[in-house]
C-alpha positions, 0 to 999 in steps of 0.5 A: 510513511508520513502523510505530510500533505494533509489529512487525506484518505487516499494520497496520490501515487504518481508514476514518474511520467505522471509526475513529469507531467505535473512539473511540466504543466506547472512550469509551462501552463502556470508559469512557475519557474523550474528553478523555483520548484527546485529551490522549494525542494531543497528547502524541504529537504534541508528541513527533513534532514535537520529534523531527522539528524539534528543540527548540522553546524560543523558536520561534514556533508557530502552532496552527490549531484547527478546530471539531471534535476536531482543534481540541481536539488543537491546543488541548491541544498548545499547552498542552504546547508552552508548557510547553516554552518555545515562543512559541505562539498558537492561532488558532481558527476558531469563537468560543470559546463555540461549542466543545463537549465535550472540545474545549471542555475543552482550550480552557479548560485552554489558556486557564487556562495562559496560551496566547494564543487568537485568533479567526480572524475578526479575523485574516487568516492571510495577514497574520500574521508568519512563524512557525517552526512551524505546527500544522494542526488545522483539519479531521480525518478526518471531513471529506468533500465540498469545502472551504468558501470560507473554509476553502479560503482558510485552507488556502491561507494555511497553505500560503503560511506553510508555505513558510518554516515546518515544518508538522505536521498532526494526524491528516490534512492539512486538506482531504484526504479520509480515505477516498480520499486526494484533496484536496478540492480542495486540502489542507495540504501538511505536512512531517509528519503524526502520525496517531493509533492507526492510519493512516486508509485515505486516508493510505495511498493514493498521492495522499496522500503529497504532502500528508502528508510523513513519516507517523507513526502513534502510539497514543493508548490505544484498547484492543486488544479494541476493535480486535480486535472491530471490525477494519478492513476494509483493512490496510497491508502492513508490511515485517515481512512479510518475516519470512515468507520461508521459512527455509533449513535447512542440509541442505535439498535443491533439491527441498524449495525448490519447483519452479516452472513458467513457461508462456509465450513466443511469437515475439518475446516470449521474454524475459518467461518468462525474467524470471519464471523469474529472479524465482522463482529469486532469491526462493528457488525450488529449481527453475524450468522454462519450458514453451513451444512446442518451437521457442522453447526455446533462445531462452527459455533464452537460454544461462542454465544456471539455467533448465530448459525443457520444450519442447512439440511442435515448432512456435512457437505455442500450441495446445490440443494442447500442453495434452495434452502439458503435462497429463502433466507438471503433477503434478511442479510445486508452482506455475505461472505462466501468461502471460509472453510467452504471446501473444494468438493465437486458438489461444493463448486456446483453449490457456489455456481448456484449461489453466484447466479442468485445472490441478491446482496453485497458479497465478499468471495474469499478462500475456497469460493475463489477456488470454485470461481477459478473452476467457473471462469465464465462467471467472472465477467458477470460478477456484479460491482457489489462483489469484492474478491480477496485472493492471496497470490496463489488464488490470484494466479488461478483466477487469471491463469498465471503462476504465483511467481508471475503474480508476485513479480507484477502484482499491479499488472495482475490486478489491472488485468483482472479488473479489466474484465470484471466489475468486481472490486479486487483485494490482492492480499500480501505485503502492500495489499492492492485494492482495485476496481475499474476506476481506481487502484489503491495500495496499502502501506502495511507490510506486517509479519504478524498478519502472516498467519492462517485465518488472517484473511478470514478475519479481513473478509469479515471486516469488509462485509461488516463495513459493506453491511453498514453502508460503505461502497465496496472499494471504500469498504475494502480500503478501510478494511485493509487499513484497519487489518494492517493497524491491528497487525502493527499493534500486535507487533508490540506484544508479539515482536517475534510473531506467534499471535493467533488470527483470533487475536487480530480480530480482538485487536480491531477495536483497539486499532480503531480507538484513536480514530473514533469521533464518538 
């Protein structure tokens, strides 16, 4: 996704209703005519088309105009394409006399400038000659419900013609729900989508990508004061958030870069805390220590001189008594990760309960810590706002008493449900990771298959803790970590296009992923 709106760390993701409010207030309160906004949208769409496709002179272009404002965008765009010497025809879905408002105005202007207009009732799209370019202006972000049979046929016809044409969708591919990102039940499969002023929420959700093609966000003149006074409730994490990585002073000391404690490890699960430790170290933590049952310390260290260990007792199991030993040490750590390889024994749950009651610092709860927390639901509302939880969908299901299928079907709703009764920051992992607290919901733009490997989440938990140990508040630390982790996955795709990379290589890629954003 191109953040064409400037270098902002979190980009607004309005729902269709929020976008409609911005449009209405711009027209009614500011006084900018709707026809002016439509003209701006058309100009921006033409610029995107020419940039993506190339010169359009002499090209056969079909613009499909629906009954609403997207149809108006298509009429306006056609007029500009004719001026660029393209051979343009607009196929409109309703009789010309039934168009109203600014859409009718742009229809009239297109007609007066010689654009051919043809009513779709008299033309079957499937019988049309093959165009070079298709402009999809059939339905906009206000569309909800299921496609009507006639519109479904049109969407299918556009997709048939689109196999041998460049398809540009205006604001959103027709048939796609602007709130959920789901096709209803089918949608135009575009090569590119130009969306206006801000990407709508549904466009940022993982299922939308196969329909949108390259997504371009272009301004149309909605005043900043309108957006500021009526902010979107969801935001998109921009790569510019990487500029929040703390700077490294020339004379810095390792103690000034944060000391992270990893609490984890159990028989057969000694690699997970080591991966979390490497995630913390590779993202800049000055010191990392792994606390574990004493008998496991050598296995967890694994010959790595970079990781310190804090052996607790002499056995290989977690017990509440180990918390008494650990409590004396906690004050020297800046952030804690609990859970990688912790195990799920009954006594481990008892240890975790004791930890939650006593932990005095920023904490990331991951993996088996989330299993333990699900056994202790009364503890969830009491989690402090310095806590970050990093569940995958299965773990999330246990936390809120749903099943994994329900979580995946309504990821945003699941995240919102959790933060309504917990002050903690939530990182719901998966394609299009969600980061949320009580005030903000942020979406990751990354869907990287190279991150889908065992241990990837352990690395992420280490990054979050490293950033909190260096002073970032939980929500920002989580958003930055998710972006950093995603960029590492994207870079790994270059060396491992068919996957096959290891979780440890995700950690090793973190410095390279940060390199281009360094201000040092």
